[in-house]
C-alpha positions in Angstrom: 1.6 -16.9 -22.7 2.3 -13.2 -23.2 1.3 -10.8 -20.4 2.2 -7.7 -22.3 -0.6 -5.2 -21.6 -0.3 -3.6 -25.1 -0.4 0.1 -25.9 -0.9 2.7 -23.2 -0.5 6.4 -22.6 3.0 7.9 -23.2 5.3 7.7 -20.3 4.8 11.3 -19.3 6.3 10.6 -15.9 9.0 8.2 -17.1 12.6 8.7 -16.2 14.8 9.1 -19.3 12.3 7.2 -21.4 12.8 4.0 -19.3 10.5 2.3 -16.8 7.5 4.2 -15.6 4.1 3.8 -13.9 1.2 4.8 -16.1 -2.0 6.7 -15.0 -4.0 3.6 -14.3 -2.1 3.0 -11.0 -4.5 2.5 -8.0 -1.8 2.9 -5.3 -2.3 -0.7 -4.1 1.3 -0.9 -2.8 2.2 -4.2 -4.6 4.8 -2.6 -6.8 6.6 -1.0 -3.8 6.6 -4.3 -2.0 8.4 -6.0 -4.9 10.6 -3.1 -6.1 11.4 -1.1 -3.0 14.7 0.2 -4.3 13.2 1.9 -7.4 9.5 2.4 -6.8 8.1 4.7 -4.1 4.8 6.4 -3.3 4.6 10.0 -4.5 1.4 12.1 -4.5 -0.8 9.1 -3.7 0.4 6.7 -6.4 3.4 4.5 -7.2 6.2 6.1 -9.2 9.6 4.9 -10.6 12.1 7.2 -8.8 15.1 6.2 -10.9 16.0 3.6 -13.5 17.6 0.3 -12.4 21.3 0.3 -11.7 22.0 -3.4 -11.8 20.4 -6.8 -12.7 18.8 -7.2 -9.2 16.9 -3.9 -9.6 15.9 -4.8 -13.1 14.4 -8.1 -11.8 12.6 -6.2 -9.1 10.9 -4.1 -11.8 9.9 -7.2 -13.8 8.4 -8.8 -10.7 6.4 -5.6 -10.0 5.3 -5.4 -13.6 4.0 -9.0 -13.7 2.2 -8.6 -10.3 0.6 -5.2 -11.0 -3.2 -5.7 -11.4 -3.6 -2.7 -13.8 -0.4 -3.6 -15.8 0.7 0.0 -15.1 4.5 -0.7 -14.7 5.9 -0.4 -18.2 9.0 0.1 -20.3 8.6 1.3 -23.9 11.2 -1.2 -25.2 10.6 -4.2 -23.0 7.7 -6.7 -23.5 6.6 -8.8 -20.6 7.3 -12.2 -22.1 6.8 -15.5 -20.2 10.6 -16.1 -19.9 10.9 -13.0 -17.8 8.0 -13.9 -15.4 9.4 -14.8 -11.9 6.1 -16.1 -10.5 5.4 -18.1 -8.5 8.1 -16.4 -6.5 9.6 -18.3 -3.5 9.5 -16.4 -0.2 11.1 -19.4 1.5 11.1 -23.2 0.9 7.4 -23.4 1.9 5.5 -20.3 0.7 5.4 -18.8 -2.8 3.9 -15.5 -3.9 1.5 -16.1 -6.9 2.0 -12.6 -8.5 -0.4 -11.7 -11.3 -2.7 -9.9 -8.9 -6.2 -9.5 -10.1 -8.3 -6.4 -10.7 -11.2 -8.3 -9.4 -9.6 -8.6 -6.0 -8.4 -5.0 -5.8 -4.9 -6.2 -6.6 -4.6 -8.5 -3.5 -1.6 -10.8 -3.0 -2.2 -14.5 -3.2 0.0 -17.3 -2.0 0.9 -21.0 -2.5 1.6 -23.1 0.6 3.6 -26.3 0.0 3.0 -29.3 2.2 5.3 -32.0 3.3 3.4 -34.6 1.3 4.2 -32.7 -2.0 0.7 -31.1 -2.3 0.0 -27.4 -2.3 -2.7 -25.0 -1.0 -3.6 -21.7 -2.6 -4.5 -18.9 -0.3 -6.7 -16.3 -2.0 -6.6 -15.9 -5.8 -4.5 -14.3 -8.5 -5.9 -13.3 -11.8 -7.4 -16.2 -13.7 -5.4 -17.9 -16.4 -5.2 -21.6 -17.3 -1.6 -21.2 -18.1 -0.9 -19.6 -14.8 -2.8 -22.5 -13.1 -0.3 -24.9 -14.8 2.6 -22.9 -13.4 1.2 -23.0 -9.9 0.3 -26.7 -10.2 3.9 -27.5 -11.1 4.9 -26.9 -7.5 2.6 -29.8 -6.5 -1.0 -30.8 -6.8 -3.3 -28.1 -5.3 -5.7 -29.7 -2.9 -7.4 -26.6 -1.4 -8.2 -23.0 -2.3 -8.6 -21.0 0.9 -10.4 -17.7 0.7 -9.7 -15.2 3.5 -12.9 -13.1 2.8 -15.3 -12.0 0.1 -13.1 -9.4 -1.5 -10.6 -12.0 -2.6 -13.0 -14.7 -3.8 -13.4 -13.7 -7.5 -11.5 -16.6 -9.1 -11.8 -19.1 -6.3 -14.3 -21.5 -8.0 -12.5 -21.4 -11.3 -9.1 -22.3 -9.8 -10.6 -24.9 -7.5 -12.3 -26.6 -10.5 -9.1 -26.4 -12.6 -7.1 -28.0 -9.8 -9.8 -30.5 -8.6 -9.4 -28.7 -5.3 -11.8 -27.9 -2.4 -12.9 -24.3 -2.0 -13.2 -22.9 1.5 -14.9 -19.7 2.8 -16.6 -18.5 6.0 -20.4 -18.5 6.2 -20.3 -14.8 6.9 -19.1 -14.2 3.3 -20.7 -17.2 1.7 -22.7 -15.1 -0.8 -19.3 -14.3 -2.5 -18.7 -18.0 -3.1 -22.1 -19.7 -2.7 -20.8 -22.9 -4.4 -17.9 -23.4 -1.9 -17.1 -27.0 -1.0 -16.4 -26.3 2.7 -18.1 -23.5 4.7 -16.4 -22.4 8.0 -18.9 -21.5 10.7 -19.0 -19.5 13.9 -15.8 -18.4 15.7 -14.1 -21.6 16.6 -10.9 -22.7 14.8 -11.3 -25.3 12.0 -8.6 -27.7 10.9 -8.1 -27.5 7.2 -5.4 -30.1 6.9 -2.3 -31.3 8.7 -0.7 -28.2 10.2 -3.2 -25.7 8.8 -6.0 -24.1 10.8 -8.6 -21.5 9.9 -9.3 -18.9 12.6 -12.5 -16.8 12.0 -11.7 -13.1 12.4 -14.8 -11.1 11.7 -14.2 -7.4 11.3 -12.8 -6.3 7.9 -15.8 -8.3 6.6 -18.3 -10.4 8.4 -16.7 -13.6 7.2 -13.0 -12.7 7.4 -10.7 -15.6 8.2 -7.0 -16.0 8.8 -5.1 -19.2 8.1 -2.2 -20.4 10.3 0.2 -22.9 9.0 2.9 -24.9 10.8 3.1 -22.4 13.7 5.1 -20.2 11.2 2.9 -18.6 8.6 -0.1 -16.3 9.2 -2.1 -15.7 6.0 -4.1 -12.7 7.4 -6.2 -11.6 4.5 -7.1 -8.0 5.1 -7.4 -8.3 8.9 -3.9 -7.0 9.6 -0.6 -6.4 7.7 2.9 -5.1 8.1 3.2 -1.3 7.5 6.6 0.1 6.3 5.4 3.5 7.4 5.1 2.5 11.0 7.4 -0.5 11.0 4.7 -2.4 12.8 1.6 -4.6 12.4 -1.5 -2.5 11.6 -5.2 -2.9 10.8 -6.6 -1.0 7.9 -9.1 0.9 10.1 -10.1 3.2 7.2 -11.0 0.2 5.0 -13.1 -1.9 7.4 -16.3 -2.9 5.6 -18.1 -4.6 8.5 -17.0 -3.4 11.9 -13.8 -2.2 13.6 -15.4 -2.9 16.9 -16.0 -6.5 15.8 -12.4 -6.7 14.6 -11.1 -5.6 18.0 -13.2 -8.3 19.7 -12.0 -10.9 17.2 -8.4 -10.0 17.8 -8.9 -10.1 21.6 -10.4 -13.6 21.2 -7.9 -15.0 18.7 -4.5 -13.3 19.2 -3.5 -15.3 22.3 -3.9 -18.5 20.3 -1.6 -17.4 17.4 2.1 -18.1 17.1 3.8 -17.3 13.8 6.9 -15.8 12.2 5.5 -14.6 8.9 2.6 -12.3 8.4 1.4 -12.7 4.8 -1.5 -10.4 4.1 -3.7 -9.8 1.0 -3.0 -6.0 1.1 0.0 -4.5 2.8 3.5 -5.8 3.1 4.8 -9.1 4.3 7.2 -9.5 7.2 9.2 -12.2 9.0 10.2 -11.7 12.7 11.1 -14.1 15.5 7.9 -15.7 17.0 8.3 -13.9 20.3 8.6 -10.5 18.7 5.7 -11.1 16.4 3.6 -12.2 19.4 4.5 -9.1 21.3 3.5 -6.9 18.3 0.2 -8.7 17.8 -0.6 -8.1 21.5 0.1 -4.4 21.1 -2.0 -4.3 17.9 -4.9 -5.9 19.7 -4.7 -3.3 22.4 -4.5 -0.4 19.9 -7.4 -1.8 17.9 -9.7 -1.7 21.0 -9.3 2.1 21.0 -10.4 2.6 17.4 -13.7 4.1 16.5 -15.7 3.5 13.3 -14.8 5.9 10.5 -15.8 6.4 6.8 -14.1 4.3 4.2 -11.0 6.1 3.0 -8.4 4.2 0.9 -6.0 7.1 1.0 -5.7 6.9 4.7 -4.1 3.5 4.7 -0.5 3.7 6.1 1.4 1.4 3.7 
């Protein structure tokens, strides 16, 4: 499988003819999450600030290139061949990052959650590819595809059918996956499987859900994320499609029940902290969110 995106515009902003980010960049932040030493935000987009100085930085750039949903991270002399693809990328011994973010989910991150019985769950969806599905399945048979909300549902049915897995979504966003196998209702937590619970968290969308696993991992969708700008948990108040007021109420109802070390969002950065510290920050985020007022949608206002 070749993931080379083919010809593109000349690297007018490249550094010394090497790695560069082309004009298709949507400033989704994924590249900066994966290559923080060499890619930064400048003028509302990702830019390569210098060429890699060692093998570790070169690998960062390959990871960013394979994850980028517009295939904007490029090198005029390097093709993105399968042997260079680091995905699925282990974050620890339980969670892998899928990479290969999809333009149909606005470039959202997706994850694989390994279970003690050898099976795996997929949380949200990367771009569709049968060959990618085989890569993901190599970690263990995928039993469930868990959608956090409508924006990330694009390839859910296709992956679920490929894996022979069950597809989950909340009733509030059911029109985005009307053929889901399991529909989460109301506001009460729902057990998905041993150690995995869905918590409805209406706000970003009507049917937003977060998934808590093993008291360690919080797959938060787009409900909240880790911001490098503020070094804290944040909500994307300027990109709340349904209701920031409802999100505040959902957090007030749900946050006291959550204990986790990892926040693993769809958009925004990941972070691991001691459980007590993460709990404190989530309490503070809940309090801050109560003070927020509705505002027009503005992607440029998100504090990555």
